[in-house]
PyMOL Python script that loads the backbone (N, CA, C, O; Angstrom):
from pymol import cmd

cmd.read_pdbstr("""\
ATOM      1  N   MET A   1     -10.151   0.955 -13.535  1.00  0.00           N
ATOM      2  CA  MET A   1      -9.814   0.699 -12.151  1.00  0.00           C
ATOM      3  C   MET A   1      -8.431   0.053 -12.099  1.00  0.00           C
ATOM      4  O   MET A   1      -8.095  -0.794 -12.927  1.00  0.00           O
ATOM      5  N   SER A   2      -7.642   0.464 -11.121  1.00  0.00           N
ATOM      6  CA  SER A   2      -6.341  -0.173 -10.924  1.00  0.00           C
ATOM      7  C   SER A   2      -6.164  -0.511  -9.451  1.00  0.00           C
ATOM      8  O   SER A   2      -6.842   0.035  -8.581  1.00  0.00           O
ATOM      9  N   ASP A   3      -5.239  -1.423  -9.199  1.00  0.00           N
ATOM     10  CA  ASP A   3      -4.992  -1.897  -7.842  1.00  0.00           C
ATOM     11  C   ASP A   3      -3.755  -1.234  -7.260  1.00  0.00           C
ATOM     12  O   ASP A   3      -2.808  -0.908  -7.975  1.00  0.00           O
ATOM     13  N   ILE A   4      -3.784  -1.042  -5.952  1.00  0.00           N
ATOM     14  CA  ILE A   4      -2.593  -0.626  -5.225  1.00  0.00           C
ATOM     15  C   ILE A   4      -2.162  -1.835  -4.416  1.00  0.00           C
ATOM     16  O   ILE A   4      -2.885  -2.303  -3.536  1.00  0.00           O
ATOM     17  N   LYS A   5      -0.973  -2.334  -4.728  1.00  0.00           N
ATOM     18  CA  LYS A   5      -0.453  -3.530  -4.071  1.00  0.00           C
ATOM     19  C   LYS A   5       0.890  -3.222  -3.430  1.00  0.00           C
ATOM     20  O   LYS A   5       1.571  -2.264  -3.794  1.00  0.00           O
ATOM     21  N   VAL A   6       1.254  -4.063  -2.462  1.00  0.00           N
ATOM     22  CA  VAL A   6       2.562  -3.961  -1.832  1.00  0.00           C
ATOM     23  C   VAL A   6       3.560  -4.678  -2.735  1.00  0.00           C
ATOM     24  O   VAL A   6       3.440  -5.880  -2.973  1.00  0.00           O
ATOM     25  N   ASP A   7       4.533  -3.942  -3.230  1.00  0.00           N
ATOM     26  CA  ASP A   7       5.508  -4.484  -4.181  1.00  0.00           C
ATOM     27  C   ASP A   7       6.327  -5.609  -3.549  1.00  0.00           C
ATOM     28  O   ASP A   7       6.910  -5.436  -2.478  1.00  0.00           O
ATOM     29  N   GLU A   8       6.366  -6.744  -4.210  1.00  0.00           N
ATOM     30  CA  GLU A   8       7.123  -7.896  -3.719  1.00  0.00           C
ATOM     31  C   GLU A   8       8.611  -7.589  -3.585  1.00  0.00           C
ATOM     32  O   GLU A   8       9.299  -8.222  -2.784  1.00  0.00           O
ATOM     33  N   ALA A   9       9.114  -6.638  -4.349  1.00  0.00           N
ATOM     34  CA  ALA A   9      10.538  -6.290  -4.314  1.00  0.00           C
ATOM     35  C   ALA A   9      10.953  -5.636  -2.992  1.00  0.00           C
ATOM     36  O   ALA A   9      12.148  -5.514  -2.722  1.00  0.00           O
ATOM     37  N   LEU A  10       9.993  -5.213  -2.166  1.00  0.00           N
ATOM     38  CA  LEU A  10      10.321  -4.596  -0.882  1.00  0.00           C
ATOM     39  C   LEU A  10      10.885  -5.603   0.113  1.00  0.00           C
ATOM     40  O   LEU A  10      11.525  -5.218   1.091  1.00  0.00           O
ATOM     41  N   TRP A  11      10.652  -6.880  -0.130  1.00  0.00           N
ATOM     42  CA  TRP A  11      11.179  -7.924   0.748  1.00  0.00           C
ATOM     43  C   TRP A  11      12.572  -8.302   0.267  1.00  0.00           C
ATOM     44  O   TRP A  11      12.725  -8.856  -0.821  1.00  0.00           O
ATOM     45  N   ALA A  12      13.586  -8.005   1.070  1.00  0.00           N
ATOM     46  CA  ALA A  12      14.958  -8.324   0.692  1.00  0.00           C
ATOM     47  C   ALA A  12      15.267  -9.801   0.910  1.00  0.00           C
ATOM     48  O   ALA A  12      16.150 -10.362   0.261  1.00  0.00           O
ATOM     49  N   SER A  13      14.542 -10.416   1.820  1.00  0.00           N
ATOM     50  CA  SER A  13      14.765 -11.832   2.112  1.00  0.00           C
ATOM     51  C   SER A  13      13.440 -12.472   2.481  1.00  0.00           C
ATOM     52  O   SER A  13      12.411 -11.801   2.573  1.00  0.00           O
ATOM     53  N   SER A  14      13.481 -13.759   2.687  1.00  0.00           N
ATOM     54  CA  SER A  14      12.255 -14.459   3.093  1.00  0.00           C
ATOM     55  C   SER A  14      12.245 -14.735   4.591  1.00  0.00           C
ATOM     56  O   SER A  14      11.433 -15.525   5.071  1.00  0.00           O
ATOM     57  N   ILE A  15      13.143 -14.090   5.332  1.00  0.00           N
ATOM     58  CA  ILE A  15      13.193 -14.289   6.779  1.00  0.00           C
ATOM     59  C   ILE A  15      11.899 -13.794   7.422  1.00  0.00           C
ATOM     60  O   ILE A  15      11.343 -14.452   8.302  1.00  0.00           O
ATOM     61  N   PHE A  16      11.425 -12.629   6.977  1.00  0.00           N
ATOM     62  CA  PHE A  16      10.168 -12.075   7.473  1.00  0.00           C
ATOM     63  C   PHE A  16       9.168 -12.105   6.324  1.00  0.00           C
ATOM     64  O   PHE A  16       9.177 -11.205   5.484  1.00  0.00           O
ATOM     65  N   PRO A  17       8.308 -13.116   6.266  1.00  0.00           N
ATOM     66  CA  PRO A  17       7.408 -13.259   5.119  1.00  0.00           C
ATOM     67  C   PRO A  17       6.226 -12.288   5.109  1.00  0.00           C
ATOM     68  O   PRO A  17       5.457 -12.258   4.148  1.00  0.00           O
ATOM     69  N   GLU A  18       6.078 -11.494   6.176  1.00  0.00           N
ATOM     70  CA  GLU A  18       4.941 -10.578   6.265  1.00  0.00           C
ATOM     71  C   GLU A  18       5.424  -9.179   6.606  1.00  0.00           C
ATOM     72  O   GLU A  18       6.522  -8.987   7.128  1.00  0.00           O
ATOM     73  N   GLY A  19       4.577  -8.211   6.298  1.00  0.00           N
ATOM     74  CA  GLY A  19       4.813  -6.837   6.694  1.00  0.00           C
ATOM     75  C   GLY A  19       3.565  -6.314   7.385  1.00  0.00           C
ATOM     76  O   GLY A  19       2.606  -7.058   7.588  1.00  0.00           O
ATOM     77  N   THR A  20       3.572  -5.038   7.746  1.00  0.00           N
ATOM     78  CA  THR A  20       2.428  -4.414   8.410  1.00  0.00           C
ATOM     79  C   THR A  20       2.095  -3.101   7.718  1.00  0.00           C
ATOM     80  O   THR A  20       2.982  -2.297   7.430  1.00  0.00           O
ATOM     81  N   LEU A  21       0.814  -2.891   7.453  1.00  0.00           N
ATOM     82  CA  LEU A  21       0.365  -1.604   6.935  1.00  0.00           C
ATOM     83  C   LEU A  21       0.297  -0.676   8.149  1.00  0.00           C
ATOM     84  O   LEU A  21      -0.600  -0.806   8.982  1.00  0.00           O
ATOM     85  N   VAL A  22       1.228   0.243   8.246  1.00  0.00           N
ATOM     86  CA  VAL A  22       1.357   1.096   9.427  1.00  0.00           C
ATOM     87  C   VAL A  22       0.287   2.176   9.462  1.00  0.00           C
ATOM     88  O   VAL A  22      -0.392   2.351  10.474  1.00  0.00           O
ATOM     89  N   ARG A  23       0.135   2.908   8.346  1.00  0.00           N
ATOM     90  CA  ARG A  23      -0.872   3.984   8.333  1.00  0.00           C
ATOM     91  C   ARG A  23      -1.200   4.383   6.897  1.00  0.00           C
ATOM     92  O   ARG A  23      -0.413   4.191   5.970  1.00  0.00           O
ATOM     93  N   TRP A  24      -2.384   4.940   6.759  1.00  0.00           N
ATOM     94  CA  TRP A  24      -2.818   5.521   5.487  1.00  0.00           C
ATOM     95  C   TRP A  24      -2.462   6.992   5.503  1.00  0.00           C
ATOM     96  O   TRP A  24      -2.631   7.660   6.523  1.00  0.00           O
ATOM     97  N   LEU A  25      -1.974   7.503   4.394  1.00  0.00           N
ATOM     98  CA  LEU A  25      -1.621   8.918   4.266  1.00  0.00           C
ATOM     99  C   LEU A  25      -2.761   9.743   3.693  1.00  0.00           C
ATOM    100  O   LEU A  25      -2.716  10.973   3.713  1.00  0.00           O
ATOM    101  N   VAL A  26      -3.786   9.063   3.181  1.00  0.00           N
ATOM    102  CA  VAL A  26      -4.973   9.726   2.630  1.00  0.00           C
ATOM    103  C   VAL A  26      -6.209   8.996   3.137  1.00  0.00           C
ATOM    104  O   VAL A  26      -6.159   7.784   3.347  1.00  0.00           O
ATOM    105  N   PRO A  27      -7.315   9.702   3.340  1.00  0.00           N
ATOM    106  CA  PRO A  27      -8.547   9.035   3.755  1.00  0.00           C
ATOM    107  C   PRO A  27      -9.211   8.287   2.596  1.00  0.00           C
ATOM    108  O   PRO A  27      -8.990   8.603   1.427  1.00  0.00           O
ATOM    109  N   ASP A  28     -10.014   7.307   2.939  1.00  0.00           N
ATOM    110  CA  ASP A  28     -10.794   6.563   1.956  1.00  0.00           C
ATOM    111  C   ASP A  28     -11.651   7.535   1.147  1.00  0.00           C
ATOM    112  O   ASP A  28     -12.265   8.441   1.709  1.00  0.00           O
ATOM    113  N   GLY A  29     -11.693   7.347  -0.161  1.00  0.00           N
ATOM    114  CA  GLY A  29     -12.504   8.191  -1.031  1.00  0.00           C
ATOM    115  C   GLY A  29     -11.794   9.409  -1.592  1.00  0.00           C
ATOM    116  O   GLY A  29     -12.382  10.165  -2.366  1.00  0.00           O
ATOM    117  N   THR A  30     -10.533   9.612  -1.212  1.00  0.00           N
ATOM    118  CA  THR A  30      -9.766  10.765  -1.687  1.00  0.00           C
ATOM    119  C   THR A  30      -9.349  10.588  -3.142  1.00  0.00           C
ATOM    120  O   THR A  30      -8.998   9.485  -3.560  1.00  0.00           O
ATOM    121  N   GLN A  31      -9.387  11.661  -3.905  1.00  0.00           N
ATOM    122  CA  GLN A  31      -8.863  11.669  -5.273  1.00  0.00           C
ATOM    123  C   GLN A  31      -7.351  11.846  -5.168  1.00  0.00           C
ATOM    124  O   GLN A  31      -6.886  12.810  -4.559  1.00  0.00           O
ATOM    125  N   VAL A  32      -6.576  10.928  -5.754  1.00  0.00           N
ATOM    126  CA  VAL A  32      -5.117  11.005  -5.695  1.00  0.00           C
ATOM    127  C   VAL A  32      -4.529  11.010  -7.101  1.00  0.00           C
ATOM    128  O   VAL A  32      -5.148  10.536  -8.053  1.00  0.00           O
ATOM    129  N   ALA A  33      -3.330  11.551  -7.208  1.00  0.00           N
ATOM    130  CA  ALA A  33      -2.612  11.588  -8.489  1.00  0.00           C
ATOM    131  C   ALA A  33      -1.571  10.475  -8.521  1.00  0.00           C
ATOM    132  O   ALA A  33      -1.091  10.034  -7.477  1.00  0.00           O
ATOM    133  N   ALA A  34      -1.233  10.034  -9.705  1.00  0.00           N
ATOM    134  CA  ALA A  34      -0.193   9.018  -9.873  1.00  0.00           C
ATOM    135  C   ALA A  34       1.088   9.476  -9.185  1.00  0.00           C
ATOM    136  O   ALA A  34       1.504  10.625  -9.335  1.00  0.00           O
ATOM    137  N   GLY A  35       1.706   8.580  -8.435  1.00  0.00           N
ATOM    138  CA  GLY A  35       2.939   8.896  -7.735  1.00  0.00           C
ATOM    139  C   GLY A  35       2.752   9.483  -6.354  1.00  0.00           C
ATOM    140  O   GLY A  35       3.721   9.638  -5.610  1.00  0.00           O
ATOM    141  N   HIS A  36       1.504   9.818  -5.993  1.00  0.00           N
ATOM    142  CA  HIS A  36       1.211  10.390  -4.673  1.00  0.00           C
ATOM    143  C   HIS A  36       1.318   9.296  -3.612  1.00  0.00           C
ATOM    144  O   HIS A  36       0.813   8.190  -3.808  1.00  0.00           O
ATOM    145  N   GLY A  37       1.972   9.599  -2.492  1.00  0.00           N
ATOM    146  CA  GLY A  37       2.067   8.647  -1.388  1.00  0.00           C
ATOM    147  C   GLY A  37       0.701   8.416  -0.764  1.00  0.00           C
ATOM    148  O   GLY A  37      -0.007   9.368  -0.436  1.00  0.00           O
ATOM    149  N   VAL A  38       0.329   7.145  -0.600  1.00  0.00           N
ATOM    150  CA  VAL A  38      -0.992   6.840  -0.046  1.00  0.00           C
ATOM    151  C   VAL A  38      -0.935   6.032   1.243  1.00  0.00           C
ATOM    152  O   VAL A  38      -1.875   6.076   2.038  1.00  0.00           O
ATOM    153  N   ALA A  39       0.154   5.293   1.466  1.00  0.00           N
ATOM    154  CA  ALA A  39       0.240   4.450   2.657  1.00  0.00           C
ATOM    155  C   ALA A  39       1.695   4.231   3.039  1.00  0.00           C
ATOM    156  O   ALA A  39       2.605   4.434   2.236  1.00  0.00           O
ATOM    157  N   VAL A  40       1.894   3.808   4.293  1.00  0.00           N
ATOM    158  CA  VAL A  40       3.220   3.443   4.786  1.00  0.00           C
ATOM    159  C   VAL A  40       3.144   2.014   5.298  1.00  0.00           C
ATOM    160  O   VAL A  40       2.254   1.666   6.074  1.00  0.00           O
ATOM    161  N   VAL A  41       4.091   1.191   4.856  1.00  0.00           N
ATOM    162  CA  VAL A  41       4.169  -0.194   5.326  1.00  0.00           C
ATOM    163  C   VAL A  41       5.523  -0.421   5.989  1.00  0.00           C
ATOM    164  O   VAL A  41       6.522   0.206   5.635  1.00  0.00           O
ATOM    165  N   ARG A  42       5.530  -1.336   6.962  1.00  0.00           N
ATOM    166  CA  ARG A  42       6.780  -1.743   7.610  1.00  0.00           C
ATOM    167  C   ARG A  42       7.092  -3.153   7.140  1.00  0.00           C
ATOM    168  O   ARG A  42       6.296  -4.076   7.313  1.00  0.00           O
ATOM    169  N   ILE A  43       8.273  -3.301   6.541  1.00  0.00           N
ATOM    170  CA  ILE A  43       8.725  -4.598   6.054  1.00  0.00           C
ATOM    171  C   ILE A  43      10.168  -4.780   6.500  1.00  0.00           C
ATOM    172  O   ILE A  43      11.027  -3.945   6.215  1.00  0.00           O
ATOM    173  N   GLU A  44      10.426  -5.876   7.198  1.00  0.00           N
ATOM    174  CA  GLU A  44      11.778  -6.175   7.671  1.00  0.00           C
ATOM    175  C   GLU A  44      12.389  -4.980   8.400  1.00  0.00           C
ATOM    176  O   GLU A  44      13.531  -4.608   8.132  1.00  0.00           O
ATOM    177  N   ASP A  45      11.634  -4.380   9.317  1.00  0.00           N
ATOM    178  CA  ASP A  45      12.066  -3.260  10.159  1.00  0.00           C
ATOM    179  C   ASP A  45      12.375  -1.968   9.408  1.00  0.00           C
ATOM    180  O   ASP A  45      13.052  -1.092   9.946  1.00  0.00           O
ATOM    181  N   ALA A  46      11.893  -1.837   8.180  1.00  0.00           N
ATOM    182  CA  ALA A  46      12.059  -0.597   7.419  1.00  0.00           C
ATOM    183  C   ALA A  46      10.688  -0.087   6.999  1.00  0.00           C
ATOM    184  O   ALA A  46       9.795  -0.874   6.684  1.00  0.00           O
ATOM    185  N   LEU A  47      10.522   1.237   6.996  1.00  0.00           N
ATOM    186  CA  LEU A  47       9.274   1.848   6.550  1.00  0.00           C
ATOM    187  C   LEU A  47       9.376   2.185   5.068  1.00  0.00           C
ATOM    188  O   LEU A  47      10.396   2.702   4.613  1.00  0.00           O
ATOM    189  N   HIS A  48       8.322   1.893   4.321  1.00  0.00           N
ATOM    190  CA  HIS A  48       8.271   2.160   2.885  1.00  0.00           C
ATOM    191  C   HIS A  48       6.967   2.877   2.556  1.00  0.00           C
ATOM    192  O   HIS A  48       5.905   2.504   3.056  1.00  0.00           O
ATOM    193  N   GLU A  49       7.048   3.900   1.719  1.00  0.00           N
ATOM    194  CA  GLU A  49       5.848   4.597   1.266  1.00  0.00           C
ATOM    195  C   GLU A  49       5.316   3.915   0.010  1.00  0.00           C
ATOM    196  O   GLU A  49       6.067   3.646  -0.928  1.00  0.00           O
ATOM    197  N   ILE A  50       4.031   3.641   0.001  1.00  0.00           N
ATOM    198  CA  ILE A  50       3.361   3.066  -1.165  1.00  0.00           C
ATOM    199  C   ILE A  50       2.714   4.219  -1.920  1.00  0.00           C
ATOM    200  O   ILE A  50       2.038   5.057  -1.324  1.00  0.00           O
ATOM    201  N   THR A  51       2.923   4.259  -3.229  1.00  0.00           N
ATOM    202  CA  THR A  51       2.385   5.347  -4.042  1.00  0.00           C
ATOM    203  C   THR A  51       1.292   4.853  -4.986  1.00  0.00           C
ATOM    204  O   THR A  51       1.225   3.671  -5.324  1.00  0.00           O
ATOM    205  N   ALA A  52       0.454   5.772  -5.396  1.00  0.00           N
ATOM    206  CA  ALA A  52      -0.622   5.452  -6.342  1.00  0.00           C
ATOM    207  C   ALA A  52      -0.018   5.211  -7.723  1.00  0.00           C
ATOM    208  O   ALA A  52       0.784   6.020  -8.189  1.00  0.00           O
ATOM    209  N   PRO A  53      -0.388   4.108  -8.391  1.00  0.00           N
ATOM    210  CA  PRO A  53       0.149   3.829  -9.721  1.00  0.00           C
ATOM    211  C   PRO A  53      -0.483   4.679 -10.825  1.00  0.00           C
ATOM    212  O   PRO A  53       0.072   4.801 -11.917  1.00  0.00           O
ATOM    213  N   SER A  54      -1.643   5.264 -10.534  1.00  0.00           N
ATOM    214  CA  SER A  54      -2.342   6.088 -11.520  1.00  0.00           C
ATOM    215  C   SER A  54      -3.251   7.066 -10.782  1.00  0.00           C
ATOM    216  O   SER A  54      -3.408   6.978  -9.564  1.00  0.00           O
ATOM    217  N   ASP A  55      -3.848   7.997 -11.521  1.00  0.00           N
ATOM    218  CA  ASP A  55      -4.819   8.919 -10.936  1.00  0.00           C
ATOM    219  C   ASP A  55      -6.105   8.164 -10.626  1.00  0.00           C
ATOM    220  O   ASP A  55      -6.463   7.222 -11.333  1.00  0.00           O
ATOM    221  N   GLY A  56      -6.799   8.576  -9.567  1.00  0.00           N
ATOM    222  CA  GLY A  56      -8.093   7.974  -9.278  1.00  0.00           C
ATOM    223  C   GLY A  56      -8.551   8.230  -7.859  1.00  0.00           C
ATOM    224  O   GLY A  56      -7.853   8.860  -7.064  1.00  0.00           O
ATOM    225  N   ARG A  57      -9.741   7.726  -7.555  1.00  0.00           N
ATOM    226  CA  ARG A  57     -10.322   7.833  -6.215  1.00  0.00           C
ATOM    227  C   ARG A  57     -10.010   6.544  -5.469  1.00  0.00           C
ATOM    228  O   ARG A  57     -10.316   5.451  -5.945  1.00  0.00           O
ATOM    229  N   ILE A  58      -9.395   6.681  -4.291  1.00  0.00           N
ATOM    230  CA  ILE A  58      -8.930   5.513  -3.554  1.00  0.00           C
ATOM    231  C   ILE A  58     -10.054   4.862  -2.747  1.00  0.00           C
ATOM    232  O   ILE A  58     -10.854   5.539  -2.101  1.00  0.00           O
ATOM    233  N   ALA A  59     -10.089   3.543  -2.805  1.00  0.00           N
ATOM    234  CA  ALA A  59     -10.990   2.734  -1.977  1.00  0.00           C
ATOM    235  C   ALA A  59     -10.101   1.786  -1.180  1.00  0.00           C
ATOM    236  O   ALA A  59      -9.523   0.849  -1.729  1.00  0.00           O
ATOM    237  N   ILE A  60     -10.001   2.042   0.110  1.00  0.00           N
ATOM    238  CA  ILE A  60      -9.112   1.271   0.983  1.00  0.00           C
ATOM    239  C   ILE A  60      -9.686  -0.119   1.229  1.00  0.00           C
ATOM    240  O   ILE A  60     -10.867  -0.274   1.539  1.00  0.00           O
ATOM    241  N   VAL A  61      -8.823  -1.131   1.083  1.00  0.00           N
ATOM    242  CA  VAL A  61      -9.213  -2.526   1.284  1.00  0.00           C
ATOM    243  C   VAL A  61      -8.640  -3.065   2.595  1.00  0.00           C
ATOM    244  O   VAL A  61      -9.313  -3.813   3.304  1.00  0.00           O
ATOM    245  N   ALA A  62      -7.404  -2.691   2.919  1.00  0.00           N
ATOM    246  CA  ALA A  62      -6.729  -3.189   4.119  1.00  0.00           C
ATOM    247  C   ALA A  62      -6.649  -2.078   5.163  1.00  0.00           C
ATOM    248  O   ALA A  62      -6.305  -0.940   4.844  1.00  0.00           O
ATOM    249  N   GLY A  63      -6.965  -2.410   6.388  1.00  0.00           N
ATOM    250  CA  GLY A  63      -6.940  -1.427   7.460  1.00  0.00           C
ATOM    251  C   GLY A  63      -5.552  -1.217   8.038  1.00  0.00           C
ATOM    252  O   GLY A  63      -4.645  -2.021   7.825  1.00  0.00           O
ATOM    253  N   GLU A  64      -5.403  -0.126   8.773  1.00  0.00           N
ATOM    254  CA  GLU A  64      -4.141   0.131   9.458  1.00  0.00           C
ATOM    255  C   GLU A  64      -3.843  -1.010  10.413  1.00  0.00           C
ATOM    256  O   GLU A  64      -4.753  -1.591  11.004  1.00  0.00           O
ATOM    257  N   ASN A  65      -2.569  -1.325  10.561  1.00  0.00           N
ATOM    258  CA  ASN A  65      -2.062  -2.425  11.387  1.00  0.00           C
ATOM    259  C   ASN A  65      -2.380  -3.805  10.827  1.00  0.00           C
ATOM    260  O   ASN A  65      -2.192  -4.809  11.515  1.00  0.00           O
ATOM    261  N   SER A  66      -2.862  -3.868   9.586  1.00  0.00           N
ATOM    262  CA  SER A  66      -3.106  -5.153   8.934  1.00  0.00           C
ATOM    263  C   SER A  66      -1.784  -5.798   8.547  1.00  0.00           C
ATOM    264  O   SER A  66      -0.816  -5.116   8.209  1.00  0.00           O
ATOM    265  N   VAL A  67      -1.764  -7.117   8.604  1.00  0.00           N
ATOM    266  CA  VAL A  67      -0.619  -7.875   8.111  1.00  0.00           C
ATOM    267  C   VAL A  67      -0.724  -7.939   6.590  1.00  0.00           C
ATOM    268  O   VAL A  67      -1.788  -8.235   6.048  1.00  0.00           O
ATOM    269  N   VAL A  68       0.390  -7.659   5.902  1.00  0.00           N
ATOM    270  CA  VAL A  68       0.403  -7.709   4.440  1.00  0.00           C
ATOM    271  C   VAL A  68       1.483  -8.671   3.963  1.00  0.00           C
ATOM    272  O   VAL A  68       2.580  -8.726   4.519  1.00  0.00           O
ATOM    273  N   ASP A  69       1.156  -9.413   2.942  1.00  0.00           N
ATOM    274  CA  ASP A  69       2.084 -10.343   2.308  1.00  0.00           C
ATOM    275  C   ASP A  69       2.633  -9.700   1.042  1.00  0.00           C
ATOM    276  O   ASP A  69       2.063  -8.723   0.555  1.00  0.00           O
ATOM    277  N   PRO A  70       3.730 -10.229   0.495  1.00  0.00           N
ATOM    278  CA  PRO A  70       4.239  -9.712  -0.776  1.00  0.00           C
ATOM    279  C   PRO A  70       3.152  -9.735  -1.854  1.00  0.00           C
ATOM    280  O   PRO A  70       2.508 -10.761  -2.073  1.00  0.00           O
ATOM    281  N   GLY A  71       2.955  -8.601  -2.521  1.00  0.00           N
ATOM    282  CA  GLY A  71       1.951  -8.509  -3.577  1.00  0.00           C
ATOM    283  C   GLY A  71       0.533  -8.302  -3.093  1.00  0.00           C
ATOM    284  O   GLY A  71      -0.399  -8.336  -3.896  1.00  0.00           O
ATOM    285  N   ALA A  72       0.343  -8.084  -1.786  1.00  0.00           N
ATOM    286  CA  ALA A  72      -1.005  -7.947  -1.218  1.00  0.00           C
ATOM    287  C   ALA A  72      -1.726  -6.708  -1.751  1.00  0.00           C
ATOM    288  O   ALA A  72      -1.131  -5.639  -1.890  1.00  0.00           O
ATOM    289  N   LEU A  73      -3.007  -6.871  -2.044  1.00  0.00           N
ATOM    290  CA  LEU A  73      -3.874  -5.764  -2.445  1.00  0.00           C
ATOM    291  C   LEU A  73      -4.237  -4.968  -1.198  1.00  0.00           C
ATOM    292  O   LEU A  73      -4.758  -5.527  -0.233  1.00  0.00           O
ATOM    293  N   ILE A  74      -3.963  -3.651  -1.213  1.00  0.00           N
ATOM    294  CA  ILE A  74      -4.320  -2.832  -0.057  1.00  0.00           C
ATOM    295  C   ILE A  74      -5.384  -1.790  -0.385  1.00  0.00           C
ATOM    296  O   ILE A  74      -6.049  -1.279   0.517  1.00  0.00           O
ATOM    297  N   ALA A  75      -5.552  -1.468  -1.678  1.00  0.00           N
ATOM    298  CA  ALA A  75      -6.567  -0.491  -2.091  1.00  0.00           C
ATOM    299  C   ALA A  75      -6.794  -0.605  -3.594  1.00  0.00           C
ATOM    300  O   ALA A  75      -6.014  -1.229  -4.315  1.00  0.00           O
ATOM    301  N   THR A  76      -7.876   0.011  -4.044  1.00  0.00           N
ATOM    302  CA  THR A  76      -8.139   0.107  -5.477  1.00  0.00           C
ATOM    303  C   THR A  76      -8.334   1.580  -5.828  1.00  0.00           C
ATOM    304  O   THR A  76      -8.642   2.407  -4.969  1.00  0.00           O
ATOM    305  N   LEU A  77      -8.150   1.883  -7.097  1.00  0.00           N
ATOM    306  CA  LEU A  77      -8.369   3.233  -7.611  1.00  0.00           C
ATOM    307  C   LEU A  77      -9.411   3.172  -8.709  1.00  0.00           C
ATOM    308  O   LEU A  77      -9.308   2.359  -9.628  1.00  0.00           O
ATOM    309  N   SER A  78     -10.417   4.033  -8.613  1.00  0.00           N
ATOM    310  CA  SER A  78     -11.412   4.131  -9.680  1.00  0.00           C
ATOM    311  C   SER A  78     -11.265   5.497 -10.331  1.00  0.00           C
ATOM    312  O   SER A  78     -10.806   6.451  -9.702  1.00  0.00           O
ATOM    313  N   GLU A  79     -11.655   5.582 -11.589  1.00  0.00           N
ATOM    314  CA  GLU A  79     -11.511   6.838 -12.327  1.00  0.00           C
ATOM    315  C   GLU A  79     -12.618   7.795 -12.006  1.00  0.00           C
ATOM    316  O   GLU A  79     -12.650   8.903 -12.541  1.00  0.00           O
TER     317      GLU A  79
END
""", "prot")
cmd.dss("prot")
cmd.show_as("cartoon", "prot")
cmd.util.cbc("prot")
cmd.orient("prot")
């Protein structure tokens, strides 16, 4: 099992300490491949695509429009 987290490097500054999970690109339970886009987050007025770090079945933890912090867990992947 691996985690899908919001990369802390997406925050260019600490002016906006939070972001928003805008939408999921795949439904819960979908089998995804490493590098596949799974979610879109808004951080400091920019949209960023979050990709799967490995192959697996996605289990969504954070809902759309959720507030996300740097390094926040948004989903897990099971083999």
